[in-house]
N, C-alpha and C positions, 0 to 999 in steps of 0.2 A: 814778506808771503808766505801766507799760509799754506800748506797744501796735511790735501786730509789722507788719510786712509785710502780714504772711498774712494777720490778723486786719481789717486796711482793707485786704485785699481784698476779706474776705469780705463785708462791710454795702455793698460794689459790685455785688458779683456780686449780695446778696438785695432791696438797694433794685430792680437792672436786670431781673430778675426777678418781685419786685411789682406794676413800671410795666409799660405795655404803651401804644400806641400804637394803635388799630382802625382801618378803613379811611376811616374820616374822616376821621384825624387826631383825632381827643381821645383823650387819656391817662385814665388811671385806673390805680386797682389793677388785676388781669390778671385779677382776680375779676365785677369789673363791670363791662369795655369792653365796649361793642355793644348792651349791655342801655338801652337808649334808652326810658322805659318810657312815656311820652308816646303817647297817641292817637294815628293817623294818619287825616286828613281828606283822602280826593285831591280833594273840590271846593274844598279850600282853596292858591294858591296858593303855588308856594313860590317865593320872595323868594331870587335868588341871594347868593351869601356873599361874602369875603372870606377866603381863606385868616388862621388866628389860630391863634399859638402862645402856651399859657400854661406857664406853664414854674416849683417852686415856687421858694424859699428853698432850702427842703433840695438840690433839682438842682444848685444855684449853690453853693453850700456842696462838692458830694458832686466838680463839674467845676474849682472851684477847689483842693480836698488831692488831686485827679488831677497835676491840675498842677504845683502844689509835691511832688510822690514823682518827677514827670518830672525837675524840676531838678534833684533833689538825684544828685549825684556818687557815686558806689558804691562808688570809695576819696578816704579825706580824705589828700591828699596831706602834706601839713602834719606830717599827727600822724603820720605810718609814718615818714617824715622823722623827727622826733625820735625815737622808739621804736627804733628802726636807730641812730640815735651812741647813745641808752641804752646798747641791747644791748651796740654793737661796745665798749666803758668798761666793763661789766661795770657799771655801775649799775639795772639796768632789773630788778626783781625785783614778784612778784603773790603774798601768801600766797594760798594751795593753799584755805582757805576762802571767796575772795573769788571765785577761779575755779567750786569746784566753784555756790555760791552763784549766781552766774549762768548757769551748763551751765541749772542745774534752775532756775532761774525764766522763759529763753528756754524752755526744754523747754514748761514747762505756759504758756507764752503761749500759744507754738504750738500746745496741743491745745486752750485755749477754742475752742466750735464757735457 
């Protein structure tokens, strides 16, 4: 299975769009934030609460993926050097069918929404 950077970024954007934080600092689905259904009673004393953050395991995983992506080099120098050597020596050959398959596969992967 091939997962492109475009697909990863789409997942991160969608997760961010669906999860928001309201003025009280509560997280939740965008359509549910700020819709506290508990009845309010003015006679009830309000107890001060300490700040609290609850982060889902999915949010932790998304953060890990983002950090892993940031740590990846844009260019793999060892592969580039090996390929340059093969090209210079005239030993580098890729079948046209393999090139076409990769081009079409990448194009389809980037179009999936």
